[in-house]
N, CA, C and O atoms as a GROMACS GRO file, in nm:
protein
  392
    1UNK      N    1  -0.867   2.485  -0.920
    1UNK     CA    2  -0.820   2.376  -0.994
    1UNK      C    3  -0.769   2.283  -0.897
    1UNK      O    4  -0.804   2.164  -0.900
    2UNK      N    5  -0.673   2.339  -0.792
    2UNK     CA    6  -0.627   2.233  -0.675
    2UNK      C    7  -0.723   2.183  -0.593
    2UNK      O    8  -0.685   2.090  -0.522
    3UNK      N    9  -0.835   2.216  -0.581
    3UNK     CA   10  -0.965   2.192  -0.510
    3UNK      C   11  -1.003   2.022  -0.585
    3UNK      O   12  -1.016   1.914  -0.527
    4UNK      N   13  -1.011   2.050  -0.710
    4UNK     CA   14  -1.079   1.955  -0.820
    4UNK      C   15  -0.957   1.836  -0.818
    4UNK      O   16  -0.988   1.718  -0.833
    5UNK      N   17  -0.821   1.876  -0.800
    5UNK     CA   18  -0.726   1.766  -0.819
    5UNK      C   19  -0.738   1.697  -0.660
    5UNK      O   20  -0.732   1.576  -0.639
    6UNK      N   21  -0.751   1.767  -0.589
    6UNK     CA   22  -0.766   1.695  -0.451
    6UNK      C   23  -0.872   1.599  -0.427
    6UNK      O   24  -0.858   1.494  -0.363
    7UNK      N   25  -1.004   1.649  -0.494
    7UNK     CA   26  -1.122   1.576  -0.460
    7UNK      C   27  -1.109   1.454  -0.558
    7UNK      O   28  -1.135   1.344  -0.510
    8UNK      N   29  -1.076   1.458  -0.674
    8UNK     CA   30  -1.061   1.370  -0.762
    8UNK      C   31  -0.930   1.265  -0.716
    8UNK      O   32  -0.923   1.144  -0.734
    9UNK      N   33  -0.862   1.329  -0.671
    9UNK     CA   34  -0.696   1.217  -0.630
    9UNK      C   35  -0.754   1.169  -0.482
    9UNK      O   36  -0.718   1.060  -0.436
   10UNK      N   37  -0.817   1.230  -0.432
   10UNK     CA   38  -0.849   1.164  -0.282
   10UNK      C   39  -0.952   1.071  -0.286
   10UNK      O   40  -0.967   0.987  -0.198
   11UNK      N   41  -1.045   1.084  -0.407
   11UNK     CA   42  -1.168   0.979  -0.424
   11UNK      C   43  -1.097   0.860  -0.497
   11UNK      O   44  -1.142   0.745  -0.490
   12UNK      N   45  -0.999   0.888  -0.557
   12UNK     CA   46  -0.944   0.760  -0.663
   12UNK      C   47  -0.878   0.684  -0.550
   12UNK      O   48  -0.900   0.563  -0.548
   13UNK      N   49  -0.794   0.740  -0.447
   13UNK     CA   50  -0.692   0.676  -0.364
   13UNK      C   51  -0.800   0.599  -0.254
   13UNK      O   52  -0.778   0.484  -0.213
   14UNK      N   53  -0.892   0.663  -0.221
   14UNK     CA   54  -1.003   0.611  -0.119
   14UNK      C   55  -1.060   0.492  -0.184
   14UNK      O   56  -1.094   0.401  -0.109
   15UNK      N   57  -1.076   0.478  -0.305
   15UNK     CA   58  -1.129   0.351  -0.400
   15UNK      C   59  -1.026   0.237  -0.392
   15UNK      O   60  -1.044   0.116  -0.373
   16UNK      N   61  -0.919   0.306  -0.411
   16UNK     CA   62  -0.787   0.204  -0.456
   16UNK      C   63  -0.761   0.120  -0.318
   16UNK      O   64  -0.732   0.000  -0.315
   17UNK      N   65  -0.777   0.213  -0.194
   17UNK     CA   66  -0.731   0.130  -0.049
   17UNK      C   67  -0.857   0.086   0.012
   17UNK      O   68  -0.850   0.044   0.128
   18UNK      N   69  -0.964   0.087  -0.042
   18UNK     CA   70  -1.118   0.031   0.013
   18UNK      C   71  -1.096  -0.109   0.068
   18UNK      O   72  -1.137  -0.142   0.180
   19UNK      N   73  -1.022  -0.199  -0.024
   19UNK     CA   74  -1.029  -0.340   0.031
   19UNK      C   75  -0.910  -0.327   0.160
   19UNK      O   76  -0.941  -0.396   0.258
   20UNK      N   77  -0.812  -0.268   0.172
   20UNK     CA   78  -0.710  -0.250   0.258
   20UNK      C   79  -0.811  -0.184   0.389
   20UNK      O   80  -0.820  -0.247   0.494
   21UNK      N   81  -0.877  -0.068   0.371
   21UNK     CA   82  -0.960  -0.032   0.510
   21UNK      C   83  -1.055  -0.130   0.552
   21UNK      O   84  -1.060  -0.162   0.671
   22UNK      N   85  -1.137  -0.185   0.463
   22UNK     CA   86  -1.186  -0.302   0.512
   22UNK      C   87  -1.124  -0.391   0.602
   22UNK      O   88  -1.161  -0.401   0.719
   23UNK      N   89  -1.038  -0.452   0.556
   23UNK     CA   90  -0.942  -0.537   0.632
   23UNK      C   91  -0.899  -0.485   0.771
   23UNK      O   92  -0.912  -0.552   0.874
   24UNK      N   93  -0.851  -0.371   0.768
   24UNK     CA   94  -0.783  -0.322   0.884
   24UNK      C   95  -0.893  -0.269   0.979
   24UNK      O   96  -0.862  -0.231   1.092
   25UNK      N   97  -1.036  -0.267   0.930
   25UNK     CA   98  -1.146  -0.244   1.004
   25UNK      C   99  -1.200  -0.363   1.070
   25UNK      O  100  -1.231  -0.359   1.189
   26UNK      N  101  -1.213  -0.467   1.001
   26UNK     CA  102  -1.228  -0.601   1.045
   26UNK      C  103  -1.133  -0.646   1.160
   26UNK      O  104  -1.181  -0.705   1.256
   27UNK      N  105  -1.002  -0.619   1.152
   27UNK     CA  106  -0.906  -0.651   1.235
   27UNK      C  107  -0.932  -0.582   1.342
   27UNK      O  108  -0.955  -0.655   1.438
   28UNK      N  109  -0.940  -0.434   1.372
   28UNK     CA  110  -0.948  -0.349   1.479
   28UNK      C  111  -1.062  -0.397   1.563
   28UNK      O  112  -1.056  -0.406   1.686
   29UNK      N  113  -1.170  -0.428   1.484
   29UNK     CA  114  -1.303  -0.457   1.521
   29UNK      C  115  -1.297  -0.589   1.641
   29UNK      O  116  -1.351  -0.590   1.752
   30UNK      N  117  -1.209  -0.702   1.572
   30UNK     CA  118  -1.190  -0.804   1.637
   30UNK      C  119  -1.089  -0.809   1.760
   30UNK      O  120  -1.098  -0.887   1.855
   31UNK      N  121  -1.006  -0.724   1.743
   31UNK     CA  122  -0.900  -0.708   1.852
   31UNK      C  123  -0.916  -0.605   1.977
   31UNK      O  124  -0.894  -0.621   2.096
   32UNK      N  125  -0.968  -0.486   1.897
   32UNK     CA  126  -1.018  -0.362   2.007
   32UNK      C  127  -1.159  -0.353   2.032
   32UNK      O  128  -1.200  -0.283   2.125
   33UNK      N  129  -1.242  -0.420   1.954
   33UNK     CA  130  -1.402  -0.397   1.977
   33UNK      C  131  -1.419  -0.244   1.927
   33UNK      O  132  -1.334  -0.176   1.871
   34UNK      N  133  -1.549  -0.210   1.963
   34UNK     CA  134  -1.604  -0.080   1.917
   34UNK      C  135  -1.560   0.027   1.979
   34UNK      O  136  -1.516   0.002   2.091
   35UNK      N  137  -1.554   0.174   1.935
   35UNK     CA  138  -1.560   0.200   1.784
   35UNK      C  139  -1.431   0.170   1.722
   35UNK      O  140  -1.325   0.175   1.784
   36UNK      N  141  -1.444   0.134   1.585
   36UNK     CA  142  -1.336   0.112   1.487
   36UNK      C  143  -1.241   0.252   1.490
   36UNK      O  144  -1.122   0.244   1.519
   37UNK      N  145  -1.286   0.341   1.467
   37UNK     CA  146  -1.252   0.463   1.447
   37UNK      C  147  -1.201   0.546   1.567
   37UNK      O  148  -1.249   0.511   1.674
   38UNK      N  149  -1.131   0.628   1.571
   38UNK     CA  150  -1.108   0.725   1.649
   38UNK      C  151  -1.108   0.876   1.574
   38UNK      O  152  -1.041   0.915   1.478
   39UNK      N  153  -1.203   0.945   1.654
   39UNK     CA  154  -1.228   1.091   1.601
   39UNK      C  155  -1.201   1.172   1.711
   39UNK      O  156  -1.230   1.144   1.828
   40UNK      N  157  -1.142   1.277   1.671
   40UNK     CA  158  -1.110   1.396   1.766
   40UNK      C  159  -1.109   1.534   1.719
   40UNK      O  160  -1.053   1.558   1.612
   41UNK      N  161  -1.166   1.630   1.786
   41UNK     CA  162  -1.177   1.784   1.686
   41UNK      C  163  -1.052   1.828   1.698
   41UNK      O  164  -0.998   1.794   1.804
   42UNK      N  165  -0.996   1.884   1.634
   42UNK     CA  166  -0.869   1.941   1.620
   42UNK      C  167  -0.902   2.110   1.553
   42UNK      O  168  -1.001   2.140   1.487
   43UNK      N  169  -0.794   2.201   1.590
   43UNK     CA  170  -0.806   2.315   1.518
   43UNK      C  171  -0.744   2.334   1.389
   43UNK      O  172  -0.624   2.314   1.367
   44UNK      N  173  -0.812   2.366   1.321
   44UNK     CA  174  -0.736   2.353   1.140
   44UNK      C  175  -0.708   2.523   1.093
   44UNK      O  176  -0.689   2.617   1.170
   45UNK      N  177  -0.714   2.526   0.952
   45UNK     CA  178  -0.688   2.656   0.899
   45UNK      C  179  -0.782   2.748   0.938
   45UNK      O  180  -0.904   2.728   0.939
   46UNK      N  181  -0.702   2.885   0.983
   46UNK     CA  182  -0.786   2.977   1.048
   46UNK      C  183  -0.867   2.967   1.144
   46UNK      O  184  -0.971   3.032   1.158
   47UNK      N  185  -0.821   2.878   1.222
   47UNK     CA  186  -0.904   2.839   1.333
   47UNK      C  187  -1.009   2.748   1.315
   47UNK      O  188  -1.050   2.686   1.413
   48UNK      N  189  -1.052   2.732   1.218
   48UNK     CA  190  -1.155   2.660   1.170
   48UNK      C  191  -1.143   2.497   1.235
   48UNK      O  192  -1.038   2.436   1.215
   49UNK      N  193  -1.249   2.432   1.308
   49UNK     CA  194  -1.192   2.313   1.365
   49UNK      C  195  -1.256   2.216   1.272
   49UNK      O  196  -1.356   2.248   1.208
   50UNK      N  197  -1.188   2.067   1.262
   50UNK     CA  198  -1.240   1.990   1.184
   50UNK      C  199  -1.209   1.840   1.267
   50UNK      O  200  -1.130   1.840   1.361
   51UNK      N  201  -1.264   1.741   1.232
   51UNK     CA  202  -1.247   1.620   1.275
   51UNK      C  203  -1.137   1.518   1.227
   51UNK      O  204  -1.130   1.473   1.113
   52UNK      N  205  -1.060   1.492   1.322
   52UNK     CA  206  -0.967   1.411   1.263
   52UNK      C  207  -0.987   1.280   1.281
   52UNK      O  208  -0.992   1.247   1.400
   53UNK      N  209  -1.003   1.170   1.178
   53UNK     CA  210  -1.042   1.038   1.180
   53UNK      C  211  -0.910   0.924   1.158
   53UNK      O  212  -0.818   0.922   1.076
   54UNK      N  213  -0.940   0.847   1.251
   54UNK     CA  214  -0.814   0.731   1.223
   54UNK      C  215  -0.872   0.616   1.296
   54UNK      O  216  -0.962   0.618   1.380
   55UNK      N  217  -0.788   0.494   1.240
   55UNK     CA  218  -0.815   0.343   1.330
   55UNK      C  219  -0.777   0.390   1.436
   55UNK      O  220  -0.688   0.474   1.451
   56UNK      N  221  -0.850   0.333   1.524
   56UNK     CA  222  -0.834   0.305   1.668
   56UNK      C  223  -0.692   0.202   1.714
   56UNK      O  224  -0.688   0.082   1.686
   57UNK      N  225  -0.609   0.254   1.769
   57UNK     CA  226  -0.480   0.158   1.801
   57UNK      C  227  -0.485   0.134   1.940
   57UNK      O  228  -0.399   0.055   1.979
   58UNK      N  229  -0.576   0.188   2.046
   58UNK     CA  230  -0.549   0.139   2.175
   58UNK      C  231  -0.650   0.108   2.256
   58UNK      O  232  -0.759   0.165   2.249
   59UNK      N  233  -0.627   0.029   2.327
   59UNK     CA  234  -0.753  -0.034   2.428
   59UNK      C  235  -0.798   0.076   2.524
   59UNK      O  236  -0.708   0.154   2.554
   60UNK      N  237  -0.911   0.099   2.577
   60UNK     CA  238  -0.980   0.181   2.661
   60UNK      C  239  -0.946   0.134   2.808
   60UNK      O  240  -1.040   0.149   2.886
   61UNK      N  241  -0.841   0.085   2.857
   61UNK     CA  242  -0.826   0.011   2.975
   61UNK      C  243  -0.812   0.144   3.077
   61UNK      O  244  -0.748   0.246   3.048
   62UNK      N  245  -0.879   0.124   3.190
   62UNK     CA  246  -0.847   0.222   3.309
   62UNK      C  247  -0.792   0.166   3.437
   62UNK      O  248  -0.828   0.060   3.487
   63UNK      N  249  -0.710   0.240   3.482
   63UNK     CA  250  -0.644   0.200   3.629
   63UNK      C  251  -0.757   0.190   3.735
   63UNK      O  252  -0.875   0.196   3.702
   64UNK      N  253  -0.708   0.171   3.895
   64UNK     CA  254  -0.810   0.134   3.978
   64UNK      C  255  -0.882   0.267   4.028
   64UNK      O  256  -0.983   0.263   4.100
   65UNK      N  257  -0.825   0.378   3.987
   65UNK     CA  258  -0.887   0.499   4.000
   65UNK      C  259  -0.971   0.566   3.930
   65UNK      O  260  -1.017   0.677   3.959
   66UNK      N  261  -1.001   0.484   3.807
   66UNK     CA  262  -1.086   0.505   3.699
   66UNK      C  263  -0.996   0.593   3.593
   66UNK      O  264  -1.057   0.660   3.509
   67UNK      N  265  -0.892   0.596   3.594
   67UNK     CA  266  -0.817   0.721   3.492
   67UNK      C  267  -0.749   0.643   3.386
   67UNK      O  268  -0.675   0.549   3.417
   68UNK      N  269  -0.764   0.669   3.290
   68UNK     CA  270  -0.710   0.575   3.150
   68UNK      C  271  -0.557   0.544   3.214
   68UNK      O  272  -0.493   0.618   3.289
   69UNK      N  273  -0.517   0.416   3.162
   69UNK     CA  274  -0.366   0.384   3.190
   69UNK      C  275  -0.293   0.459   3.065
   69UNK      O  276  -0.350   0.496   2.962
   70UNK      N  277  -0.137   0.476   3.098
   70UNK     CA  278  -0.057   0.501   3.016
   70UNK      C  279  -0.052   0.472   2.879
   70UNK      O  280  -0.051   0.353   2.847
   71UNK      N  281  -0.048   0.570   2.781
   71UNK     CA  282  -0.052   0.521   2.618
   71UNK      C  283   0.023   0.403   2.605
   71UNK      O  284  -0.027   0.310   2.540
   72UNK      N  285   0.153   0.390   2.663
   72UNK     CA  286   0.220   0.260   2.641
   72UNK      C  287   0.135   0.146   2.710
   72UNK      O  288   0.182   0.040   2.668
   73UNK      N  289   0.061   0.127   2.773
   73UNK     CA  290   0.008   0.014   2.858
   73UNK      C  291  -0.145  -0.022   2.778
   73UNK      O  292  -0.216  -0.119   2.805
   74UNK      N  293  -0.172   0.075   2.680
   74UNK     CA  294  -0.323   0.080   2.631
   74UNK      C  295  -0.280   0.034   2.480
   74UNK      O  296  -0.362  -0.033   2.419
   75UNK      N  297  -0.150   0.068   2.412
   75UNK     CA  298  -0.122   0.048   2.282
   75UNK      C  299  -0.093  -0.092   2.258
   75UNK      O  300  -0.013  -0.142   2.337
   76UNK      N  301  -0.150  -0.183   2.144
   76UNK     CA  302  -0.153  -0.288   2.121
   76UNK      C  303  -0.025  -0.278   2.044
   76UNK      O  304   0.037  -0.177   2.010
   77UNK      N  305   0.009  -0.443   2.017
   77UNK     CA  306   0.123  -0.453   1.911
   77UNK      C  307   0.069  -0.419   1.787
   77UNK      O  308   0.127  -0.339   1.714
   78UNK      N  309  -0.036  -0.471   1.756
   78UNK     CA  310  -0.123  -0.431   1.633
   78UNK      C  311  -0.138  -0.302   1.590
   78UNK      O  312  -0.122  -0.262   1.474
   79UNK      N  313  -0.179  -0.224   1.708
   79UNK     CA  314  -0.174  -0.056   1.709
   79UNK      C  315  -0.046  -0.008   1.651
   79UNK      O  316  -0.034   0.068   1.555
   80UNK      N  317   0.066  -0.072   1.738
   80UNK     CA  318   0.175  -0.001   1.696
   80UNK      C  319   0.226  -0.036   1.576
   80UNK      O  320   0.313   0.038   1.529
   81UNK      N  321   0.182  -0.160   1.499
   81UNK     CA  322   0.200  -0.186   1.372
   81UNK      C  323   0.134  -0.080   1.282
   81UNK      O  324   0.192  -0.023   1.189
   82UNK      N  325  -0.012  -0.057   1.324
   82UNK     CA  326  -0.089   0.054   1.248
   82UNK      C  327   0.005   0.183   1.242
   82UNK      O  328   0.025   0.242   1.136
   83UNK      N  329   0.056   0.219   1.352
   83UNK     CA  330   0.108   0.352   1.360
   83UNK      C  331   0.240   0.387   1.309
   83UNK      O  332   0.279   0.501   1.283
   84UNK      N  333   0.324   0.245   1.295
   84UNK     CA  334   0.452   0.262   1.250
   84UNK      C  335   0.453   0.258   1.069
   84UNK      O  336   0.540   0.309   0.997
   85UNK      N  337   0.366   0.205   1.038
   85UNK     CA  338   0.305   0.211   0.888
   85UNK      C  339   0.241   0.308   0.863
   85UNK      O  340   0.237   0.342   0.745
   86UNK      N  341   0.177   0.379   0.951
   86UNK     CA  342   0.101   0.486   0.911
   86UNK      C  343  -0.048   0.459   0.859
   86UNK      O  344  -0.130   0.543   0.823
   87UNK      N  345  -0.061   0.307   0.866
   87UNK     CA  346  -0.200   0.281   0.824
   87UNK      C  347  -0.322   0.325   0.901
   87UNK      O  348  -0.434   0.319   0.850
   88UNK      N  349  -0.301   0.367   1.016
   88UNK     CA  350  -0.399   0.389   1.116
   88UNK      C  351  -0.454   0.540   1.039
   88UNK      O  352  -0.564   0.576   1.083
   89UNK      N  353  -0.400   0.622   0.945
   89UNK     CA  354  -0.424   0.734   0.906
   89UNK      C  355  -0.504   0.744   0.772
   89UNK      O  356  -0.553   0.848   0.730
   90UNK      N  357  -0.511   0.617   0.707
   90UNK     CA  358  -0.579   0.585   0.589
   90UNK      C  359  -0.712   0.681   0.586
   90UNK      O  360  -0.735   0.766   0.500
   91UNK      N  361  -0.789   0.652   0.692
   91UNK     CA  362  -0.939   0.742   0.693
   91UNK      C  363  -0.919   0.886   0.688
   91UNK      O  364  -1.020   0.955   0.682
   92UNK      N  365  -0.819   0.937   0.690
   92UNK     CA  366  -0.811   1.087   0.679
   92UNK      C  367  -0.827   1.104   0.532
   92UNK      O  368  -0.830   1.222   0.495
   93UNK      N  369  -0.839   1.010   0.437
   93UNK     CA  370  -0.840   1.065   0.316
   93UNK      C  371  -0.980   1.109   0.281
   93UNK      O  372  -1.002   1.168   0.175
   94UNK      N  373  -1.087   1.080   0.376
   94UNK     CA  374  -1.212   1.125   0.386
   94UNK      C  375  -1.177   1.266   0.406
   94UNK      O  376  -1.233   1.322   0.311
   95UNK      N  377  -1.126   1.341   0.463
   95UNK     CA  378  -1.105   1.473   0.532
   95UNK      C  379  -1.065   1.536   0.386
   95UNK      O  380  -1.126   1.634   0.344
   96UNK      N  381  -0.966   1.478   0.315
   96UNK     CA  382  -0.910   1.551   0.176
   96UNK      C  383  -1.040   1.565   0.061
   96UNK      O  384  -1.048   1.652  -0.025
   97UNK      N  385  -1.129   1.465   0.082
   97UNK     CA  386  -1.247   1.476   0.012
   97UNK      C  387  -1.343   1.567   0.035
   97UNK      O  388  -1.380   1.651  -0.048
   98UNK      N  389  -1.395   1.552   0.171
   98UNK     CA  390  -1.465   1.653   0.241
   98UNK      C  391  -1.432   1.808   0.231
   98UNK      O  392  -1.498   1.890   0.295
   0.00000   0.00000   0.00000
């Protein structure tokens, strides 16, 4: 029963926020370039790993040694806004459905 509620609720929520997702994706693409989504493998329940999916909020800038700059230097104002409002987390609805 819980799984059914999760899938139906997640699908409805994804449909409702789809226009917002498209606008955010367009802005991320225009300001930060590709890829629009940040994907990272993380451990989940019972050690089973899953991919976390978020909107990208940082640039890929590197220092003179080729190492990425600190997070504070790569985080954009738009990215900070996405993080503070948790809008960068909206693509995670896909994991609820999946």
